[in-house]
C-alpha positions as CSV (number, residue, x, y, z in Angstrom):
1,M,9.9,1.7,62.0
2,L,10.0,1.2,58.7
3,Q,10.0,-2.9,59.3
4,R,7.3,-2.3,61.8
5,N,4.9,-0.7,59.2
6,N,6.2,-2.6,56.2
7,V,6.9,0.8,54.5
8,N,7.4,0.6,50.6
9,V,8.9,3.2,48.6
10,L,8.1,3.1,44.7
11,G,8.9,5.8,41.9
12,N,11.2,8.7,41.8
13,G,8.8,12.2,41.1
14,E,9.6,15.2,42.9
15,E,6.1,15.2,44.6
16,T,5.7,12.2,47.3
17,L,2.1,10.6,47.8
18,I,1.5,8.7,51.0
19,F,-1.3,5.8,50.6
20,A,-3.0,4.9,53.8
21,H,-5.2,1.8,53.6
22,G,-8.7,1.4,55.5
23,F,-9.8,-1.3,58.1
24,G,-9.8,-4.8,57.0
25,S,-7.2,-4.1,53.8
26,D,-3.3,-3.4,53.4
27,Q,-1.2,-1.6,51.4
28,T,-2.1,-3.7,48.2
29,A,-5.7,-2.4,47.8
30,W,-3.8,0.8,46.3
31,R,-1.9,-1.1,43.6
32,Y,-4.5,0.2,40.7
33,Q,-3.5,4.0,41.7
34,V,0.0,3.0,42.2
35,A,0.2,1.8,38.6
36,E,-1.6,4.8,37.6
37,L,0.7,7.3,39.2
38,Q,4.2,6.0,39.8
39,S,5.7,6.9,36.9
40,R,5.1,10.7,38.0
41,Y,5.3,10.5,41.6
42,Q,7.2,8.9,44.5
43,I,5.0,6.7,46.2
44,V,4.9,5.6,49.6
45,L,2.9,2.6,50.9
46,F,2.5,0.8,54.5
47,D,0.5,-1.3,56.3
48,H,-1.1,-0.2,59.7
49,V,0.1,-2.1,63.0
50,G,-2.0,-5.3,62.6
51,A,-2.9,-5.3,59.0
52,G,-1.0,-6.6,56.1
53,K,2.6,-7.4,56.5
54,S,3.2,-5.4,59.5
55,D,4.8,-6.6,62.5
56,F,2.2,-8.2,64.7
57,S,4.2,-8.1,67.7
58,A,4.2,-4.3,67.8
59,Y,0.3,-4.1,68.5
60,S,-1.2,-3.7,72.0
61,P,-4.9,-2.9,72.9
62,R,-3.3,-0.4,75.0
63,R,-1.0,1.6,72.6
64,Y,-3.8,1.5,69.8
65,G,-6.7,2.0,71.7
66,S,-7.2,5.5,70.0
67,L,-6.4,6.8,66.6
68,Y,-4.3,9.1,67.8
69,S,-1.4,6.3,68.0
70,Y,-1.9,5.5,64.3
71,A,-1.1,9.3,63.6
72,E,2.1,8.7,65.8
73,D,3.1,6.0,63.6
74,L,2.2,7.9,60.3
75,L,4.4,11.1,61.9
76,D,7.0,8.5,62.6
77,L,7.3,7.5,59.0
78,C,7.4,11.0,57.8
79,A,10.2,11.6,59.9
80,A,12.0,8.2,58.8
81,L,11.8,9.4,55.5
82,K,12.4,13.1,55.8
83,L,9.0,13.9,54.1
84,D,7.5,17.2,54.1
85,Q,4.6,18.8,52.0
86,C,3.7,15.5,50.6
87,V,-0.1,14.4,49.6
88,L,-1.7,11.7,51.8
89,V,-4.5,9.5,50.3
90,G,-6.3,7.9,53.1
91,H,-9.2,5.5,52.7
92,S,-11.6,5.2,55.5
93,V,-10.2,5.4,58.9
94,S,-7.0,6.6,57.5
95,G,-8.6,10.0,56.5
96,M,-9.1,10.8,60.4
97,V,-5.8,9.3,61.1
98,S,-4.2,11.8,58.5
99,L,-6.1,14.6,60.0
100,L,-4.8,14.0,63.5
101,A,-1.0,13.8,62.0
102,A,-2.0,16.9,60.0
103,L,-3.1,18.8,63.2
104,V,0.1,17.9,65.2
105,E,2.6,18.6,62.1
106,P,0.7,20.2,59.4
107,H,4.0,20.8,57.4
108,R,4.2,17.1,56.4
109,F,1.3,17.5,54.4
110,S,0.6,19.7,51.1
111,K,-2.8,17.9,50.6
112,L,-5.3,15.5,52.2
113,I,-7.4,13.2,50.0
114,F,-10.0,11.6,51.7
115,V,-11.6,8.1,50.0
116,S,-14.6,7.1,51.8
117,A,-13.7,9.0,55.4
118,S,-15.8,9.5,58.5
119,P,-15.2,11.4,61.6
120,R,-18.0,9.5,63.5
121,Y,-19.8,6.3,62.4
122,L,-22.9,6.6,65.1
123,N,-26.0,8.8,64.4
124,D,-26.5,11.7,66.7
125,V,-28.9,14.5,67.0
126,G,-28.6,16.3,63.5
127,Y,-25.7,14.4,62.3
128,V,-26.0,11.1,60.3
129,G,-23.4,8.7,60.6
130,G,-25.0,5.5,59.3
131,F,-25.1,3.3,62.3
132,E,-27.2,3.1,65.6
133,Q,-25.4,1.7,68.5
134,S,-27.3,-1.6,68.6
135,D,-26.1,-1.9,65.0
136,L,-22.5,-2.0,66.1
137,D,-23.2,-3.8,69.2
138,A,-24.6,-6.6,66.8
139,L,-21.6,-6.4,64.7
140,Y,-19.0,-6.7,67.7
141,A,-21.0,-9.9,68.9
142,A,-20.9,-11.1,65.2
143,M,-17.0,-10.7,65.0
144,S,-16.6,-12.3,68.5
145,S,-18.8,-15.4,68.0
146,N,-17.1,-16.3,64.9
147,Y,-14.8,-14.2,63.3
148,Y,-14.2,-15.6,59.8
149,A,-17.7,-16.3,59.1
150,W,-18.3,-12.7,59.9
151,A,-15.7,-11.7,57.6
152,S,-16.9,-13.6,54.6
153,G,-20.5,-12.2,55.3
154,F,-19.5,-8.7,55.9
155,A,-17.0,-8.3,52.8
156,P,-19.9,-8.1,49.8
157,I,-21.8,-5.9,51.8
158,A,-19.1,-3.7,52.4
159,M,-18.1,-4.1,48.6
160,Q,-21.4,-3.6,47.1
161,N,-20.7,-5.1,44.1
162,P,-22.3,-8.5,43.5
163,D,-21.4,-8.6,39.6
164,K,-17.8,-8.6,40.5
165,P,-17.6,-11.3,43.4
166,E,-13.9,-11.7,43.5
167,L,-13.6,-8.1,45.0
168,A,-15.6,-9.4,47.9
169,T,-13.4,-12.4,48.2
170,E,-10.2,-10.4,48.0
171,F,-11.8,-8.0,51.1
172,A,-12.8,-11.1,53.2
173,S,-9.3,-12.6,52.5
174,T,-7.5,-9.4,53.9
175,L,-9.9,-9.1,56.9
176,S,-9.3,-12.9,57.6
177,A,-5.7,-12.1,57.7
178,I,-6.0,-10.0,60.7
179,R,-5.9,-11.7,64.3
180,P,-9.2,-11.7,65.4
181,D,-8.8,-10.2,68.9
182,I,-7.0,-7.4,66.9
183,A,-9.6,-7.0,64.2
184,Q,-12.5,-6.8,67.0
185,A,-10.4,-4.5,69.3
186,V,-9.5,-2.0,66.2
187,A,-13.0,-2.1,64.9
188,R,-14.6,-0.9,68.4
189,V,-11.6,1.9,68.3
190,I,-12.8,3.1,64.8
191,F,-16.7,2.8,65.1
192,Q,-16.7,4.5,68.5
193,S,-14.3,7.0,67.5
194,D,-15.6,10.8,67.4
195,H,-13.6,13.5,65.8
196,R,-16.0,15.6,64.4
197,A,-14.5,18.6,66.9
198,D,-11.2,18.2,65.1
199,L,-12.5,18.9,61.8
200,P,-12.5,22.5,61.8
201,K,-9.1,22.7,63.3
202,L,-7.6,21.3,60.1
203,T,-5.7,23.7,58.0
204,V,-4.4,21.8,55.2
205,P,-6.3,21.7,51.8
206,T,-8.5,18.7,51.8
207,F,-10.3,16.7,48.9
208,I,-13.3,14.8,50.1
209,L,-14.1,11.6,47.8
210,Q,-17.0,9.8,48.2
211,S,-18.9,6.9,46.5
212,N,-22.6,5.8,46.6
213,N,-24.3,3.2,48.5
214,D,-21.4,3.2,51.2
215,I,-22.8,1.0,54.0
216,A,-19.8,2.7,56.4
217,V,-20.3,6.1,55.1
218,P,-23.7,7.6,54.1
219,M,-23.0,10.6,51.4
220,E,-24.3,13.1,54.3
221,V,-20.8,12.5,55.9
222,G,-18.8,13.6,53.2
223,Q,-21.3,16.8,52.9
224,Y,-20.8,17.3,56.7
225,M,-17.0,17.0,56.8
226,A,-16.8,19.6,53.6
227,A,-18.8,22.1,55.5
228,K,-16.6,21.8,58.6
229,I,-13.1,21.8,56.8
230,S,-12.6,25.3,55.8
231,K,-10.2,24.3,52.8
232,S,-12.0,21.5,51.4
233,Q,-13.7,20.3,48.3
234,Y,-16.2,17.6,48.1
235,I,-15.9,15.2,45.1
236,P,-18.7,12.8,44.6
237,I,-17.5,9.5,42.8
238,D,-19.6,7.5,40.7
239,A,-18.8,4.3,42.2
240,T,-20.4,1.7,44.5
241,G,-19.7,0.9,48.2
242,H,-16.9,1.2,50.5
243,L,-13.7,0.8,48.8
244,P,-14.0,2.2,45.6
245,H,-10.6,2.3,44.8
246,L,-10.9,-1.4,44.2
247,S,-14.6,-1.4,42.5
248,A,-13.8,1.5,40.5
249,P,-10.2,1.9,40.2
250,D,-10.0,4.0,37.0
251,R,-12.6,6.4,38.2
252,V,-10.8,6.9,41.8
253,S,-7.3,7.0,40.0
254,R,-8.8,10.0,38.0
255,A,-10.3,11.7,40.9
256,I,-6.9,11.5,42.7
257,A,-5.0,12.9,39.5
258,S,-7.3,15.6,39.2
259,C,-6.8,16.4,43.1
260,L,-3.2,16.6,42.5
261,L,-3.2,19.3,39.9
262,T,-5.6,21.5,41.7
């Protein structure tokens, strides 16, 4: 399992932090936060199956047809490393992955920290998710037509930091490292998911970090989650785009550090 998910353990602090990346990136996206925190905490990094240096042969559309399988992988990791009462920092889809894992085995986690997470990306009656189904259908069609061209075009839109083009280049590179068939299947699983009903079930204290001008997660989404999760705190971050841990690493690191002390 540890090889399947390319698990790496750093630092030797008494408290353990697990960093879980979002779609299109891998564990290297957390390098700034790792550099800031590894002197005080044990840090666990991993790649979801199909991303980074994970074992691509372990991927199957049937197994990973929902976020529950990714949650199972996370719990497998915790069991293999004998982790309890750790802090999970999850970017984007890993927010809901960690939520689902915490519903099954809450003792594994003392806190969850969401970074640009969403329980549903589609707009609904009384709910702002950010996308209409027609938007997502167009996205899937573009991915299917020419995946690498789509990745190059989507990366700067998601990053939303035109003054730092190297960030969009990096995100396009990690997107392009995913096998196109896996990327398309995973994108559909993520964007069509709906875990709003799971939010009130969560009992683990949760911190919701939300950046500005995020194409995938409007600010209303973070506020919605904060209203539905009983032990939660909404924390707006002065950062732009869907990957604030890369575009504003110091601010995100400080926000995470403050959550750890709360």
